[in-house]
C-alpha positions in Angstrom: 125.2 48.3 123.2 126.0 51.2 125.6 129.7 51.8 126.3 130.8 53.5 129.4 131.8 57.1 128.7 129.9 57.2 125.4 128.1 60.5 124.8 124.3 60.2 125.1 122.3 62.6 122.9 120.2 65.1 124.9 116.6 65.6 123.7 115.7 69.2 123.1 112.1 70.4 123.7 112.7 73.8 122.2 110.7 73.1 119.1 107.8 71.5 121.0 107.7 74.5 123.3 107.4 76.8 120.2 104.5 74.7 119.0 102.7 75.0 122.3 103.1 78.8 122.2 101.5 78.7 118.7 98.7 76.5 119.9 98.1 78.9 122.9 97.9 81.8 120.5 95.3 80.0 118.3 93.4 79.2 121.5 93.3 82.9 122.5 92.3 83.8 119.0 89.3 81.3 119.1 88.2 82.9 122.4 88.1 86.3 120.7 91.1 87.9 122.4 92.3 91.0 120.6 95.7 91.0 118.8 97.0 93.4 121.4 96.0 91.0 124.3 97.5 88.0 122.5 100.8 89.9 121.9 101.0 90.9 125.6 100.6 87.3 126.6 102.8 85.6 124.0 105.8 87.9 124.6 106.3 86.8 128.3 105.8 83.2 127.5 108.3 83.4 124.7 110.7 84.9 127.1 110.1 82.0 129.5 110.7 79.4 126.8 113.9 81.2 125.8 115.1 81.1 129.4 114.6 77.4 129.9 116.3 76.4 126.7 116.0 72.7 125.9 113.8 71.9 128.9 110.1 71.2 128.4 107.9 74.0 129.5 105.4 71.4 130.6 107.8 70.3 133.4 108.8 73.8 134.7 108.7 74.0 138.5 107.5 76.8 140.7 111.0 77.6 142.1 112.3 78.1 138.5 109.4 80.6 137.9 110.2 82.5 141.1 113.9 82.5 140.2 113.2 83.9 136.8 111.0 86.7 138.2 113.8 87.6 140.7 116.3 87.7 137.9 114.2 89.8 135.6 113.4 92.2 138.5 117.2 92.6 139.2 117.6 93.4 135.5 115.1 96.3 135.8 111.7 94.7 134.9 109.2 97.0 136.7 106.4 95.7 139.0 103.7 96.3 136.3 105.5 94.1 133.9 106.0 91.4 136.6 102.3 91.5 137.2 101.5 91.1 133.5 104.0 88.2 133.2 102.2 86.5 136.2 98.9 86.9 134.4 100.3 85.5 131.1 101.9 82.5 132.8 98.7 81.7 134.7 96.7 81.7 131.5 99.3 79.6 129.6 99.6 76.9 132.3 95.8 76.8 132.6 95.8 76.1 128.8 98.3 73.3 129.3 96.0 71.8 131.9 93.1 72.0 129.5 95.1 70.2 126.8 95.6 67.2 129.1 99.4 67.3 128.7 99.9 67.8 132.4 98.0 68.3 135.6 100.9 70.2 137.0 100.6 74.0 137.4 103.6 75.9 138.8 101.6 79.1 139.1 99.2 77.8 141.7 101.0 79.4 144.7 102.6 82.3 142.8 100.8 85.5 144.0 100.4 88.7 142.0 103.1 91.2 142.8 101.7 94.1 144.9 102.0 97.4 142.9 103.1 100.6 144.6 100.4 103.2 145.1 101.0 106.3 143.1 99.0 109.4 142.1 99.0 109.7 138.3 99.9 112.9 136.6 96.8 114.3 134.9 96.7 116.8 132.1 94.8 120.0 133.0 92.0 121.4 130.9 94.3 124.1 129.7 96.9 121.6 128.5 94.3 119.6 126.6 93.2 122.9 124.9 96.9 123.5 124.0 97.1 120.1 122.3 94.0 120.9 120.2 95.1 124.5 119.4 98.4 123.3 117.8 96.7 120.8 115.5 97.6 121.6 111.9 94.8 119.7 110.1 91.3 118.2 110.9 92.9 114.7 111.4 95.2 115.9 114.3 92.3 117.8 115.9 89.9 114.9 115.6 92.4 112.4 117.2 92.7 114.6 120.4 88.9 115.3 120.5 87.9 111.7 120.3 90.5 110.4 122.8 89.6 113.1 125.3 85.8 113.4 124.5 84.9 109.7 124.4 87.7 108.4 126.8 88.4 105.3 124.6 91.5 103.2 124.9 94.0 103.3 122.0 93.2 99.7 121.0 89.5 100.7 120.9 90.2 104.0 119.1 92.0 102.3 116.1 89.0 99.9 115.5 86.3 102.6 115.4 84.1 102.6 112.3 81.6 105.2 111.0 78.7 102.9 111.7 79.6 102.9 115.3 78.4 106.5 115.7 74.8 107.1 116.5 74.3 110.8 115.7 71.9 112.6 118.0 71.7 114.9 121.0 74.0 113.7 122.5 75.7 111.5 119.9 76.8 108.1 121.1 79.7 105.9 120.2 79.5 102.1 120.3 82.8 100.4 121.3 83.0 96.8 120.1 85.0 94.2 122.0 86.8 96.6 124.3 89.0 95.3 127.2 87.7 91.9 128.3 85.9 91.5 124.9 82.9 93.6 126.1 80.9 96.1 124.2 79.8 99.4 125.6 78.4 102.7 124.7 80.1 106.0 125.4 79.2 109.6 124.5 80.6 112.2 122.1 80.6 115.9 123.1 79.8 118.7 120.6 83.5 119.4 120.0 84.1 115.8 119.1 81.1 115.7 116.8 82.3 118.8 115.0 85.9 117.4 114.7 84.6 114.1 113.2 82.5 115.9 110.6 85.3 118.2 109.7 87.8 115.3 109.3 85.4 113.2 107.2 84.8 116.2 104.9 88.6 116.8 104.7 89.5 113.1 104.1 86.4 110.9 103.6 86.8 107.3 104.7 86.5 104.8 101.8 86.4 101.6 103.7 84.3 102.5 106.7 87.1 103.1 109.3 86.6 106.3 111.3 90.3 107.0 111.2 91.6 105.5 108.0 95.3 105.5 107.0 95.6 106.3 103.3 96.7 103.4 101.0 100.4 103.1 100.0 100.2 102.5 96.3 102.5 105.3 95.1 101.8 109.0 95.0 101.9 110.5 91.5 102.3 114.3 91.3 103.0 116.8 88.5 106.2 118.9 88.8 106.3 122.0 86.6 109.6 122.6 84.7 111.9 125.5 85.6 112.7 125.8 81.8 110.3 127.9 79.7 110.6 125.4 76.8 109.3 122.5 78.8 105.9 122.0 80.5 107.0 119.7 83.4 107.0 116.0 84.3 105.2 113.4 86.3 107.0 112.1 89.4 106.1 109.3 91.7 106.9 108.5 95.4 106.5 104.9 96.5 107.9 102.2 98.8 110.3 99.5 97.5 111.6 97.0 100.1 110.0 99.3 102.8 112.2 102.2 101.7 110.6 105.3 100.3 111.9 106.2 96.8 111.1 108.9 94.2 111.5 108.8 90.4 110.4 110.6 87.3 107.9 108.8 85.0 108.1 111.1 82.0 107.3 114.5 80.7 103.8 115.9 80.2 104.3 115.7 76.4 105.0 111.9 76.7 102.2 111.2 79.3 99.4 113.7 78.9 97.1 112.7 81.8 97.5 111.4 85.4 95.6 108.2 84.6 98.2 107.4 81.9 100.9 108.2 84.4 99.4 105.7 86.8 99.2 103.1 84.1 102.8 103.7 83.2 103.8 103.3 86.8 102.0 100.0 87.1 103.7 98.7 84.0 107.1 99.7 85.4 106.3 97.9 88.7 105.7 94.6 87.0 109.4 93.9 86.8 110.2 95.3 90.2 110.2 92.7 93.1 109.9 94.2 96.6 107.0 96.5 95.8 104.0 95.6 98.0 101.1 98.0 97.9 99.4 98.6 101.2 95.6 99.1 101.1 93.7 101.6 103.2 93.6 100.4 106.8 93.0 101.6 110.3 95.9 103.5 111.9 98.4 101.5 114.0 98.5 102.5 117.7 102.1 103.6 117.3 101.2 106.1 114.6 98.7 107.7 117.0 101.2 107.8 119.8 103.8 109.5 117.6 101.2 112.0 116.5 100.4 112.9 120.2 104.1 113.3 120.9 104.5 115.7 118.0 101.5 117.7 119.2 102.9 117.8 122.8 106.2 119.0 121.4 104.5 121.8 119.5 102.5 122.8 122.6 105.5 122.8 124.8 104.2 119.9 127.0 106.0 116.8 128.2 105.4 113.4 126.7 101.6 112.8 126.1 100.3 109.3 125.4 96.8 108.2 124.4 95.9 107.0 127.9 96.7 110.4 129.4 93.7 111.8 127.5 91.4 109.0 128.7 92.6 109.7 132.3 92.1 113.5 131.8 88.5 112.9 130.6 87.7 110.9 133.7 89.4 113.2 136.2 87.9 116.4 134.7 84.4 114.9 134.8 84.8 113.8 138.5 86.3 117.1 139.5 83.3 118.9 137.9 80.9 116.8 140.0 80.3 113.9 137.6 78.8 110.7 139.0 81.4 108.0 139.7 79.2 105.2 138.5 78.4 107.0 135.2 82.2 107.6 134.6 82.7 103.9 135.3 80.2 102.9 132.6 81.7 105.4 130.1 85.2 104.0 130.6 84.1 100.4 130.7 85.6 99.5 134.0 84.4 96.3 135.7 85.3 97.5 139.2 84.6 100.8 140.8 88.1 100.8 142.4 89.6 101.0 138.9 87.6 104.2 138.1 88.6 105.7 141.5 92.3 105.6 140.4 91.4 108.2 137.8 90.4 110.8 140.4 92.9 113.5 140.7 92.0 116.3 143.1 94.6 118.8 144.1 94.9 120.5 147.5 92.8 123.4 146.5 90.0 121.1 145.3 90.1 119.2 148.6 90.1 122.4 150.6 87.1 123.8 148.8 85.1 120.6 149.1 86.0 120.3 152.8 85.1 123.9 153.6 81.8 123.5 151.7 80.8 120.2 153.2 82.2 119.9 156.7 80.2 121.8 159.4 83.3 122.6 161.5 85.6 123.5 158.6 85.3 127.3 159.2 85.5 127.1 163.0 81.7 127.2 163.6 80.8 126.7 167.3 78.6 123.8 168.4 76.9 126.4 170.8 75.8 128.4 167.8 74.1 125.3 166.4 72.2 124.7 169.6 70.9 128.3 169.6 
């Protein structure tokens, strides 16, 4: 029996919304979408679900979507992110339609936000050479040479394997499941080839990744003693609860060999919760971004990100007379308009091309042509 004024419990759809997000993530995974793509889609949808609270995401209306976009834009969300959010919401609500939960789609009349036209800043050839010149080891040099020589995206770069290289003249690099899940073949220049060979000789890959992060299982090293009466001791650096620590394992008299020091370390770890050895793995994109920033700082350049080297490769090829269609294939662009955004010709380039190609550029008279 309902009494007037009695409180009625309000049903919350927050948990159901989270389950739908998890289902959408599994759906994208089954379609072969990369972890990076899934992350870029899940983050906006999670933000949408957080904004609507207890309301069911299945019943969200178009005005609410527009109001959220307007609010996020007022808080500083840039047009590129608004466009990405629009794409993520469209995919999510199409997924909800496929599940049969609803025929309603609030994104049907929500258009993509028009992006402002801007000319990107492109690294010069001299600036790229500076990045290479300040490299302190074969790994740092190879990172720059591959990103610039092959023009791969950072998500493609971290997945490269040794078997993806077809050595020859020129050598080719097969990119598996690039943007849009498509494979393509790009080329390696002589400098990139030399950099890869030098890097593999310096630090050979043990699990097939072209750029392989060393395993985190604890580094054991011998430290000589400052006292003449002692020979030294074994020390180990390792991660415990994600914090790097260092300790002494014992003297060389107690533990004669490095293998015995490793065994002693493993015995000590058996009673230490929080230690999780990390096997060899491909580098995370953030590690490569940090590396490029360190190189840029050494070279006296502003912030350099991986895509800047991809853009520089395309721009330098086009400035040197490269065919636009060939550059499009090397970069893996679906549309030619996308490739054209990478062209970066300064005023001097435009003036030289104009004077070389236009018959009236140098004030030649039409009468002279008739004669």
